[in-house]
MARTI-363314 format. One line per field, with one value per residue (C-alpha): residue number from 1; residue in one letter; x, y, z. Coordinates in nm, 2 decimals, always signed. Layout:
<atoms>
num <- (NUM | ...)
residu <- (A | ...)
xx <- (X | ...)
yy <- (Y | ...)
zz <- (Z | ...)
</atoms>
This chain:
<atoms>
num <- (1 | 2 | 3 | 4 | 5 | 6 | 7 | 8 | 9 | 10 | 11 | 12 | 13 | 14 | 15 | 16 | 17 | 18 | 19 | 20 | 21 | 22 | 23 | 24 | 25 | 26 | 27 | 28 | 29 | 30 | 31 | 32 | 33 | 34 | 35 | 36 | 37 | 38 | 39 | 40 | 41 | 42 | 43 | 44 | 45 | 46 | 47 | 48 | 49 | 50 | 51 | 52 | 53 | 54 | 55 | 56 | 57 | 58 | 59 | 60 | 61 | 62 | 63 | 64 | 65 | 66 | 67 | 68 | 69 | 70 | 71 | 72 | 73 | 74 | 75 | 76 | 77 | 78 | 79 | 80 | 81 | 82 | 83 | 84 | 85 | 86 | 87 | 88 | 89 | 90 | 91 | 92 | 93 | 94 | 95 | 96 | 97 | 98 | 99 | 100 | 101 | 102 | 103 | 104 | 105 | 106 | 107 | 108 | 109 | 110 | 111 | 112 | 113 | 114 | 115 | 116 | 117 | 118 | 119 | 120 | 121 | 122 | 123 | 124 | 125 | 126 | 127 | 128 | 129 | 130 | 131 | 132 | 133 | 134 | 135 | 136 | 137 | 138 | 139 | 140 | 141 | 142 | 143 | 144 | 145 | 146 | 147 | 148 | 149 | 150 | 151 | 152 | 153 | 154 | 155 | 156 | 157 | 158 | 159 | 160 | 161 | 162 | 163 | 164 | 165 | 166 | 167 | 168 | 169 | 170 | 171 | 172 | 173 | 174 | 175 | 176 | 177 | 178 | 179 | 180 | 181 | 182 | 183 | 184 | 185 | 186 | 187 | 188 | 189 | 190 | 191 | 192 | 193 | 194 | 195 | 196 | 197 | 198 | 199 | 200)
residu <- (M | Y | I | D | M | Q | P | I | P | F | N | R | G | Y | Y | S | I | D | L | T | F | F | F | D | V | S | L | E | L | Y | G | G | A | T | V | G | C | E | R | V | S | G | I | S | I | F | N | K | K | V | I | L | Y | G | S | E | G | N | V | K | M | F | T | S | E | S | C | R | D | E | A | D | L | Q | G | N | K | V | L | P | K | A | T | V | Q | V | A | Q | P | V | A | L | S | A | K | L | C | E | H | C | R | C | G | C | E | P | C | C | V | I | P | D | C | I | A | N | R | Y | G | G | A | F | E | T | V | E | Q | K | N | T | V | Y | V | T | I | G | L | F | T | I | V | Q | I | V | R | N | V | Q | M | L | I | P | A | F | D | F | C | I | P | D | K | E | C | V | T | S | G | D | N | P | C | E | L | F | R | K | I | D | F | P | T | D | E | F | F | P | P | K | A | S | D | C | G | C | G | C | G | R | Q | N)
xx <- (+18.70 | +18.92 | +19.20 | +19.48 | +19.72 | +20.04 | +20.32 | +20.65 | +20.93 | +21.24 | +21.07 | +20.88 | +20.59 | +20.51 | +20.24 | +20.20 | +19.83 | +19.72 | +19.41 | +19.20 | +18.95 | +18.65 | +18.50 | +18.15 | +18.18 | +17.88 | +17.98 | +17.75 | +17.87 | +17.80 | +17.82 | +17.75 | +17.47 | +17.24 | +17.32 | +17.18 | +17.35 | +17.41 | +17.50 | +17.73 | +17.88 | +18.18 | +18.45 | +18.78 | +19.02 | +19.29 | +19.55 | +19.75 | +19.99 | +20.08 | +20.31 | +20.23 | +20.35 | +20.10 | +20.32 | +20.33 | +20.11 | +20.28 | +19.96 | +19.69 | +19.33 | +19.02 | +18.67 | +18.35 | +18.22 | +18.50 | +18.37 | +18.54 | +18.59 | +18.75 | +18.99 | +19.33 | +19.60 | +19.87 | +19.68 | +19.45 | +19.75 | +19.64 | +19.70 | +19.59 | +19.31 | +19.35 | +19.06 | +19.01 | +18.81 | +18.72 | +18.56 | +18.34 | +18.54 | +18.60 | +18.58 | +18.88 | +18.88 | +18.81 | +18.96 | +18.88 | +19.18 | +19.16 | +19.37 | +19.54 | +19.86 | +20.00 | +19.99 | +19.84 | +19.53 | +19.52 | +19.56 | +19.30 | +19.04 | +18.68 | +18.51 | +18.17 | +17.97 | +18.08 | +18.06 | +17.71 | +17.59 | +17.69 | +17.54 | +17.80 | +18.17 | +18.40 | +18.54 | +18.91 | +18.88 | +19.05 | +18.86 | +18.86 | +18.82 | +18.91 | +18.80 | +19.07 | +18.93 | +19.12 | +18.97 | +19.06 | +19.05 | +19.10 | +19.18 | +19.27 | +19.46 | +19.48 | +19.61 | +19.38 | +19.49 | +19.30 | +19.48 | +19.43 | +19.37 | +19.39 | +19.11 | +19.06 | +18.74 | +18.57 | +18.28 | +17.94 | +17.91 | +17.62 | +17.65 | +17.62 | +17.58 | +17.29 | +17.30 | +17.30 | +17.13 | +17.16 | +16.79 | +16.45 | +16.37 | +16.56 | +16.45 | +16.63 | +16.96 | +16.89 | +16.86 | +17.20 | +17.37 | +17.52 | +17.38 | +17.65 | +17.68 | +18.02 | +17.83 | +17.60 | +17.81 | +18.18 | +18.41 | +18.57 | +18.94 | +19.14 | +19.45 | +19.78 | +19.91 | +20.21 | +20.03 | +20.03 | +19.63 | +19.67 | +19.40 | +19.48)
yy <- (-16.36 | -16.23 | -15.95 | -15.88 | -15.61 | -15.55 | -15.31 | -15.47 | -15.38 | -15.25 | -15.15 | -14.85 | -14.78 | -15.15 | -15.37 | -15.73 | -15.83 | -16.17 | -16.29 | -16.59 | -16.72 | -16.95 | -17.13 | -17.31 | -17.61 | -17.83 | -18.17 | -18.45 | -18.80 | -19.12 | -19.45 | -19.66 | -19.76 | -19.88 | -19.60 | -19.26 | -18.92 | -18.76 | -18.39 | -18.28 | -17.94 | -17.84 | -17.57 | -17.50 | -17.26 | -17.06 | -16.84 | -16.59 | -16.33 | -16.01 | -15.71 | -15.37 | -15.02 | -14.79 | -14.50 | -14.35 | -14.11 | -13.92 | -13.78 | -13.89 | -13.88 | -13.79 | -13.79 | -13.67 | -14.04 | -14.13 | -14.18 | -13.98 | -14.28 | -14.46 | -14.17 | -14.31 | -14.04 | -14.27 | -14.44 | -14.34 | -14.34 | -14.29 | -14.62 | -14.72 | -14.97 | -15.28 | -15.36 | -15.68 | -15.73 | -16.09 | -16.22 | -16.51 | -16.84 | -17.08 | -17.45 | -17.64 | -17.99 | -18.21 | -18.55 | -18.80 | -18.94 | -19.23 | -19.21 | -18.91 | -18.81 | -18.54 | -18.28 | -18.00 | -17.95 | -17.58 | -17.52 | -17.25 | -17.19 | -17.16 | -16.87 | -16.93 | -16.73 | -16.97 | -17.30 | -17.23 | -17.24 | -17.61 | -17.71 | -17.59 | -17.63 | -17.85 | -18.15 | -18.25 | -18.61 | -18.86 | -18.89 | -19.20 | -19.00 | -18.64 | -18.44 | -18.18 | -17.92 | -17.67 | -17.34 | -17.03 | -16.71 | -16.35 | -16.08 | -15.73 | -15.63 | -15.26 | -15.03 | -14.71 | -14.40 | -14.09 | -13.79 | -13.42 | -13.26 | -12.90 | -12.82 | -12.44 | -12.29 | -11.98 | -11.76 | -11.80 | -11.54 | -11.42 | -11.39 | -11.05 | -11.15 | -11.30 | -11.61 | -11.51 | -11.79 | -11.79 | -11.85 | -11.81 | -12.18 | -12.40 | -12.71 | -12.61 | -12.58 | -12.91 | -13.07 | -12.96 | -13.14 | -13.49 | -13.77 | -13.86 | -14.23 | -14.26 | -14.17 | -14.45 | -14.70 | -14.69 | -14.70 | -15.04 | -15.09 | -15.00 | -15.19 | -15.06 | -15.02 | -15.26 | -15.52 | -15.79 | -15.77 | -15.67 | -15.46 | -15.15)
zz <- (+0.91 | +1.20 | +1.13 | +1.39 | +1.30 | +1.53 | +1.44 | +1.36 | +1.60 | +1.46 | +1.13 | +1.21 | +0.99 | +0.90 | +1.02 | +1.03 | +0.95 | +1.04 | +0.85 | +0.96 | +0.72 | +0.82 | +0.52 | +0.55 | +0.34 | +0.22 | +0.09 | -0.06 | +0.03 | -0.16 | +0.00 | -0.30 | -0.53 | -0.26 | -0.02 | -0.10 | -0.09 | +0.24 | +0.27 | +0.55 | +0.64 | +0.81 | +0.85 | +0.66 | +0.82 | +0.64 | +0.79 | +0.58 | +0.70 | +0.51 | +0.59 | +0.46 | +0.52 | +0.70 | +0.80 | +1.15 | +1.34 | +1.61 | +1.75 | +1.98 | +1.87 | +2.14 | +2.03 | +2.18 | +2.18 | +2.44 | +2.79 | +3.08 | +3.27 | +2.97 | +2.88 | +2.85 | +2.86 | +2.75 | +2.47 | +2.19 | +1.96 | +1.57 | +1.41 | +1.07 | +0.99 | +0.81 | +0.55 | +0.34 | +0.03 | -0.05 | -0.39 | -0.36 | -0.29 | -0.58 | -0.49 | -0.66 | -0.50 | -0.22 | -0.12 | +0.16 | +0.35 | +0.59 | +0.89 | +0.75 | +0.96 | +0.74 | +1.03 | +0.85 | +1.07 | +1.14 | +1.54 | +1.55 | +1.80 | +1.65 | +1.77 | +1.96 | +1.70 | +1.43 | +1.63 | +1.74 | +1.36 | +1.39 | +1.72 | +1.96 | +2.01 | +1.83 | +2.00 | +1.94 | +1.88 | +1.66 | +1.32 | +1.11 | +0.79 | +0.72 | +0.41 | +0.28 | +0.04 | -0.18 | -0.22 | -0.44 | -0.30 | -0.44 | -0.17 | -0.16 | +0.16 | +0.25 | +0.53 | +0.55 | +0.74 | +0.79 | +0.67 | +0.67 | +0.32 | +0.23 | +0.01 | -0.12 | -0.01 | -0.17 | -0.02 | -0.21 | -0.50 | -0.69 | -1.08 | -1.21 | -1.58 | -1.74 | -1.94 | -2.32 | -2.56 | -2.91 | -2.96 | -2.79 | -2.83 | -2.59 | -2.78 | -3.11 | -2.89 | -2.74 | -3.08 | -3.19 | -2.91 | -2.98 | -2.80 | -2.53 | -2.61 | -2.41 | -2.09 | -2.12 | -2.29 | -2.20 | -2.50 | -2.58 | -2.53 | -2.84 | -2.98 | -2.86 | -3.21 | -3.20 | -3.40 | -3.12 | -3.08 | -2.70 | -2.58 | -2.36)
</atoms>
């Protein structure tokens, strides 16, 4: 998967995120009763664009990891980071088209790191048959930005009072404590109370 994020001109604080998914698709082809099954593998490509608000940062950030020769006095602008969470894809359907001319082939350059898994670069040649697959995908796209937070801090302190217990035997005190069932087993959802049967 490739992620490309660019700020949107004339719309400050918004970013365009271009996502390119590469799916490894494995199919079993049957040629008839006398021909056995043959497994083939290929790549399915899907492009998606989202626009999210990521605010603006008017400061520049320099770290100790930056090399002196690579220091860019005009760059280092603090930009947000795009993250994508992807669930396991779901195969929905596949169909074989003969001499399909629907024009829906994606014009995308397949990276070498992916093409090498299939024996090298893919050649653009006219194919007799084309397999079109439909894949269901659940994703969550986020823009993450580091922000400063003010957290109250206190100096260490030494307790000046002794802990007072109700008895000399700690086991007796422990036996009076109810077992924390909810800590091990979260409580089930309760009915909303309107009579519809929907769970909260």
